[in-house]
N, C-alpha and C positions, 0 to 999 in steps of 0.2 A: 544249770548252776546250783550249787548247794551251799548251805551254811558252813559245812565242813570245809568246802573249797575256799571260800572267802576267809574263813577263820585261819586256815593254814597259811595264807599269804600274810595276813596281819600278824599272826604270832611269829612267823619267821622274821619279819622286819623288826619286831620288838626284841626278840632274842638276839638277833644279829647286833643290834645297837647296844644292848646290855653287855655283850661280850667284847665288842670292839672298843668301847670306852676304856676299860682297864688295860687292855692289850696295847692300845695307843699310848697310854701313859708309860707303860713298861718299855715300849720300843723307843720312846723319846729319851728315856734314861739310858738305854743301850747306846744310842747314837750320839749322845752328848757327853759320854764318858762318866755318867753318874753311877754310883754303886747300885747293884740290883741284888735280889735275893738269890740269883744264880751264880754270883761271883765266887763264893766259896767252892763251888763244884767245878766251874768252868774256867776260872782265871788261869790256872796252871796249864791245862791243855791249850788254851788260847796262845799263851806266850811261847809254848813249845812249837806250835804251828808257825809262828813268826820266825823262829830260829831255823826251822826246817826249810822254809821257802826263802830264807835269807833276805828279809826286808826289814827296814826300820820304820815302824809305823808312827814314830814321833815326828817324822818329816812329812809335812803336807805336800800335796800335789796340786799344780794348777790344772786347768781343764784339759790341756793337751797331754800332760803326763798321765792324768787319770784315764783319759781315753786310750792312750797307748797301752797302759797296763791292762785295761779291759779287753782290748782287741787281741793282745798277745795271749792272754789267758784263754780267750775263746778259741783262738786258732789252735793252740795246743790241745784243748778239749775236743775240737773237731777231729783232729788227726788221730787222737787216741781212740775215740769212739769208732771212727771209720776202721781203724786197725782191728778193733775187737769184733766188729760185725763181719768184716771180710775174712777173719781167721777163726770163725766160730768153732769149727771142728777141732782146732788145735787145743781148745780149752776143755776138751772132754775128760782130761786127766783129773780135773777138779771134782768130777762126779756131779757137776751141775749141768750136764747135757744128757739126761737119762734117755731121751728119745732120739739121740743121735742126729740132731738137725744139722744140715749143711750150712756153709757160709752164705751170706746174703749176696746176691748179684750186685755188681758195682753201681748200677743206676739206681736200684732201690736203696742201696746203702747210702748213696749220696743224698737222696731225698730224705731218708730217715735220720741221718746224722744232722743235716741242716735243720730238720724239723725239731729234734730234741734239743739241739744247741740253742735255738731261738725261742724256746718255751712254747713252741707251736704244738708239737706232738701229733701232727698230721700223720696218718698211717696208711700206707699203700700195701699193707700186709696183715695177715691174721696172727696175732701174738702167740696163740697156743699152737699154731701150726708152723711157726717160723723161728721163734726166738728160744734159745736155751735159757735156763735159769741164770747162768753166768752173765749172758748178754743183758738180760732184764735187770740184774742186780748191779753188776760192776760197770755196766755201760749206761743203760737208759735211766736207772734210778739215780745214779750219780749226777747225770745231767739235769734230772728233775730238781735236784737240790741246788746245783750251782747256777743253772740258768735263771731260776727264781731269785737267787741271791744277787745276781748281776742286775736284774731289773730293780730290786729294792735299793741296791747301792746307788744306782743312777738317780732314783727319786730323792734319796737322802742328800746326794751331792747337789742337786738342783735346789733343795730346801736351803742348804748352807749358802749357796750363791745368792739367794733371795734375802736371807735374814742376817747375814754376816755384816757387822758394822766395823769398819776399819778406821782406826784413828789416823788423823792427817800425818802424824809423824811416822806412821808405819806404811804409808801408801806406796812407797817404792820398794818395800821389803818383800821377801818370798811369801810371808804370811798374808799379805794383802791379796794375793792371787790364789790362795789355797782353797779348794773346795772339799778338803778331806784327803784321806788315803784309801785308794781302792782296795788294797789288800786287807786293811783293817776292817773296812765296811763289809767285804766279802766274808771274812772269817767270822766276824761277830754275828752276821746275819744267819749263817749256817748253824753256828754253835748255840747262840742265845735265843734264836727265834724259830727256825725251821725244825731242828732236831727235837727239841722238847715237845712242841705241839704235835709233830708227826707221831711221836711215841704215844701220846695220849689218844690221838685219833685211831691209831692202829689197834690199841688195846680195846677201845670201844667196838670197833668193827669185829675184832676177834670174838668178843663176848656175844656177838649177834650172829655168828656162824660164818663170817667171811674166812676163807681158808688160809693157812700158812704152813706149807710143808715143802719137802724136796722129793716127794714120791714120784715114781713112774706113773704115767697115766693109767687109769683103771679101765679094764675091758669088761663088758657085761652084755647080756642079752635082755632087751626090754620086753614089754608086753606084746610088741609086734613080732617078736622072735627074730629081730634083726640085730646083728652084732653092732655094738656101739662103743665109743671111747669117751671116757670122762676125763677131761684135762685137770691136772693138779698144778701146784706151784706155790711160791711164797707171795701170795696175793695181798694180804692185809697191809704188809709193810710198804708195798709198792703203791697200793691204793691211797694210803694216807698222804704221801708226798705228791702223788699225781693230782690230788684235789687241792691240798693246802698251797702248793706252789702254782696253782692255776695252770697245770701242765695239760692234763686231760687224756693222755695216751693210755688206752686200756690194756690190761694184762691179757684180756680175752678180746676177741674180735667184736663181740657185741657190747663191749665197754660196760657201763654201769647198768645196763639192762640185764646183765648176767647175774644170777643169784649168788655166785661165789664172789662177786665184787660188790653187790648191793642187795642184801638179802631180804630186807623188809622195810616198812614205812619209817621205822626209827633210823635205820642206817641211811635211808634216802634223805631224811631231814638233817642228819649229822653231816652228810656229804655236801649238801647244799651250803650249810653253815661254813664248812671248811673252805669251800671255794671263795666265799666273799669275806671271810674273817680278816685276813691280812690287808686286802685292798681297802676295806672299811676302816680298819684300825689305823692305817697309815694317814688317813685324813685327819684323825684326832692327834696323831703324832705331829703332823704339820702344824696344827693349831698350837700345840705346846711349844714346839721349837721356835715359832714366830713370837711367842710371848703374848699372843692374842688368840685365845681359844675360839672366839667368835669367827675368826677367819676359817678355821676348820669346820665349825658348825655350818657356815654358809655353803662351803663346798659339799659337805655331807648332805645338806638339804637338797642341793641341786641333783646330786647323784640319786638319792632315795626317791625323789619325786619322779624322775625319769624312769627309774627301775620299777616303781609301783605302777606307773602308767603302762609300761610294757607288759608287766605281769597281768594286769587287768584285761588289756586288749587280747592277749593270747588266750587267757582262760575263757573269756566270753566267746571268742571265736570258736574254740574247740568245743565248748559246752553247747553252742548253738548248732554245731554240725556243719557239714559241707553242702554246697548246692546240689551235688550229685545225690546225696542222701535224700534231700527234699524232693528232687525230681522223681526219684525212685519210690517215693511215698513212704519212706522209712520213718519211724517215730524217733525223734531225738530228744524228746522231753524227759525230765527226770521221772522215773517210776520206781516203785518199790524194788529194792535189790539191784538197782542200776543207777549210774550217774548220768545216763543219757549221753547226748553229744556224739562226738567223733572218737571212737575208741580204736580206730584203725592204727596199727603200729605202736600201740601203747601197752604197757604192762598192767594186768589186772591188780597187781600188788600196789601200784602207785595211783592208778586212776587218772582222770583228766587233770585235776588240780595239781597232783604231785608231778605229773609229766610236764605240764605247761610251765610250772614254776621252775622246775629243773632246767628246762629249755632256756628260759630267760636268764636264770642265774649263770649258766655256762656260756651264754652268748654275749652278755654284757661284759664278761671278763675274757681273758685269753685262754680259757680252760678247754672248751671243746668236748668235754665228757658228755655223754648222752645216755638217757635211760629210756628213750623212745626213738622211733624213726622220724626224723625231721621231715623227710619227703612225704610222709603220710599225714602231715598236718594239713589243715584247710588252707586255702589260698591266703586268707588274712592272718591266720595263725602262723603260717610259714613266712609271712612278710615281716613278722616281729623279729626273728633272728637276723633277717636282712637289715632291718632298721637298726638293731643293736650294733651290728658290725659296722654299719655306715657311720655310727657315732665315733668310730675310731678309738675305742677303748677309753672313753671318758666317763661312762656310767659304771663306776667302780673300777673296771678294767682289770688287767692282770696285776700280779704282785709287783708294785713299783711302777710298771708301765702306765697303769691307770692314773696314778697321782701325777707323774711328770707330764702325761698327756693333757690332763685337765688343767694343770698349771699353765701350759702353753695357751690353752683357750682362755684362761683367766687373764693372762697378759694381753691377749688379743681383745678381750672384752673391755679391759681397762683402757686400751689404746682407743678403741672405738668410742667408749664413753667419754674419754677426755676430749676427743674431737667434737663430740656433740655439745659439750659445755664450753668449748673454746679455751681449754687449759692444757698445759703440757701433761700428758698422762703420767700418773705416779702410782706405784704399787708398794705398799708398806714403806713409804718414804723414799723410794728410789724411782727416778725418772725412767720411763719406758720410751726410748728414743729410736731413731731410724735403724740403727744396727740391730738392736734387740728385736724389733718387730719384723725385720727381714728374716732373721733366724727363726723366729716363731712361725712365720708364714710357711717357710720351707719345711719345718718340723711337722706342721699340721698337714701339709698337702702331700708329703711323700707317700704316706700309706694309701690314701684313695687313688693317687696316680698309679701306684704299683698294681693295685687290684684291677683298675680299669684297663691299663695297658696290657696286662697279662690276659684278661678276658678277651680283649679285642684280638690279640694274637692267637688265642686258642680257637676263636670262632671264625677267623678270617683265613686260617691256613688249613691245608689238607690234613696234616698230622694232628693239629689241634682238634679238628672236627672228628677225627677218628678216635679221639680219647673219650668221646661221648658214646655211651652205650645206647645207640638208637633203637636197639631191640626192646629196650625198656622204656625209654623216654624220647619224645620229640616235641617240637613246637615250644611253647613257653616253659614247659617243664624242663626240657633239655637245656634251654638257655639259663634257666634258674639254677640248674645244677652246675653249669660251667661258671656263672657269675659267683655263685656261693663258694665254689671251690677256691677261687683265687681271692675272693674277699676274705674268706676264712684264713687262707695262708698269709695274705698280706697283713692281716690283723693279728697274726700269730695265735689264732684261735684253735684250729685243728678239727672242728666239727665239719661234717659233710652232709650234703643233700642226697648222698648215695647215687648210684648209677654212673658215677664219674670214675673212670679208670685210666691207667696208663696206656698209651699207644705203643704196642710192641711190634717192632719190625724184625722179622726173622733174619738172621745172618745167613748169607749164601753158603750152602753146603752144610749148614748146621741148623736144620729145621727145629723150631721149638725153643731155641736158645734165646736168651734175653739180648736184644740189641739196644739201639738208642731209644730211650723212652721219652717221648716229648713231655708228657705231663710230669714225670719224675724230675727232669732237668729244669723245666720252666718253673715248676712249683718250688724246687729247692732254691733257685736263684731269687725268686720272689720273696720267700721267707727270710733269706739272709739279708737282702737289701732293705726290706721293709722293717727289719728289726734294728739293724745297726745304723742306718742313716738317721732315723729319728733320735736314737741315743746320742749320736754325735752332735746333732743340732741342740738337743736338750742340754748337753754338757757345755756347748759353746755359749748358750744363753746364760748358764750358771757362771761361766767365766767372765762374761761381760758385766754381770750384775754384782759380782762378789766385792769389787772394790769401788762401787759407785758411792758417792756421797749421799748421806741420808738427810732429807729435808724434813723439817717438822710439818705436821699437818696444819693446814690453814682452813679458812672458812669455805674456800672454793674446792677443797680436796674432795674427790668423790669417794664415798665410803664403799668398802668392798666386803663388809661383814653384815649386811642387812638384807631384808627381803627384796628390795629394789634391785640390788646387784644379782641376787639369785635369778630373778626374772630375766635380767639382761644376759646373764651367762647362759641360761637355757635357750634363750632366743638366738644367741650367736652359734651355739652348738647345733641347734636344729637347722638354722639357715645354712651353715656350711655343709652339713650333711645332705640337706635337701637339694641344694644347688649342685652338689657333686654327684649324687647317686640317683636322684629321682627319675631322670630319663631312663636309666638302665633298669630300675625297678619296674617301670611301666611295661617293659618288654617281657618281664618274667612273672614274678609272683602276683603283681597287681592285676594284670590282664587275666591271669589264671583264676584269681579269686572272683573277678567280675563275670567271667564266662563259664565257670564251672569246669574248665578243661583240666583233666587230671594228668594225662600222659600223652 
């Protein structure tokens, strides 16, 4: 461990907070209809878009109409992206398929479309060897924007459900049940939040050498006198929204370890900030929309404490080195010119601290971008991303998904706290009763159940076991790869422990063709179910809370904006995660860390 390493973690947390505070204030203005400095530039395009899609945004929607609009929009997006990927060769006339790539097989297309639609960006393909520029830009990048916007819209709708105060005279009107308008939230999120910030990030990346072009791939002969190909493409623009929207899908197969996606230490720092910027800012947006900023500060403190704890454990574990290194007698201490520790699978450009922090940043969110090989981390260091995913996106989480996920945990903590003090649980003046807590429990349990069920199916079936590359991994490593794959997909994260691939069954009479791929299909269904089921439960919670009567706080009301509640909330998150995933983690990364078993 080095002073630089610890300094990087501390400075990152401080800069993130400094940027998230003003952005949170700006986003609160966007979603409450206040005037912003972007209005002169974007107001007209905004209203034009409303006319094009034919909606009246002055009409609010109850949670069922909001959910219907969201599902319909997502279904159309799924079909359109599937069409683009399956007809990739037809778009060569645009000049955006210079390498002449063929259309994607149906099973890989199903998984890929489901992946990008759900903000997961899990990839069973190499971007530079599979995707045309048109598919990357008109297909994947568009979904990077709108899938992120969908998550933010749901979070804003839940906030409205919690904070809206409806007068008794209006309790039977349509206004009493409105949690906003999905189309307005979607459009304003893309125009006022994602596009401007993406442009700034793209320009920063361009200035540091991240490429942006439409050239054919370059061919050259290296110092080994072997012919090689250097992939090109419009990378900087795709990289910006990949990170800002916590999408994570790499333009290149090696993702943010590729110098054309992440060129140096500065871009590494900027990319990590981009991933956490909106999830952190949304917490402050929540505080402003509730009219009590301390509510946002309490949630932010919860997230930051758990984030810093994960970063510290991961950094210490990697700096200490692996048991195998120690058994082999290798020196892992810091020496002149080296950071020591476990550098296996890491980039020299980023070092242990830059790799460990990036790993934590992208696994506490739904990003999944990587700048190092997760399967090369030590057993304890590799257990950190498992633990982060086990928290089900409440440590900042994805854009929008992190906030509405932790708000469900907040309601659960309020309910448990109310039971402990013998009072009806209340949150911001609204009672949390049986109907709300049932919906909250279902919303919280859907993601871990999806991950565990898919893992069990993959390890208990012949086709599932064939998806594991046993030539590379076996024992606890193989189980870790399988568990992590479905944990990642269920949490809409997208990172992988590597070694896990689709099971390809050749079709009779057509050797080598793509048949039914177990991992493609199971992973695709897992991503879709684990994305939209929690969304529906979160919107249902908003629908039940929106027209509840507000009761004034009394002497026995439990405060939810102080350190005591922060401790209670962390305890509930850890308890639910531990009870759900600890037995599975014992079979994989923990036993691997204790025994030193690598593969």
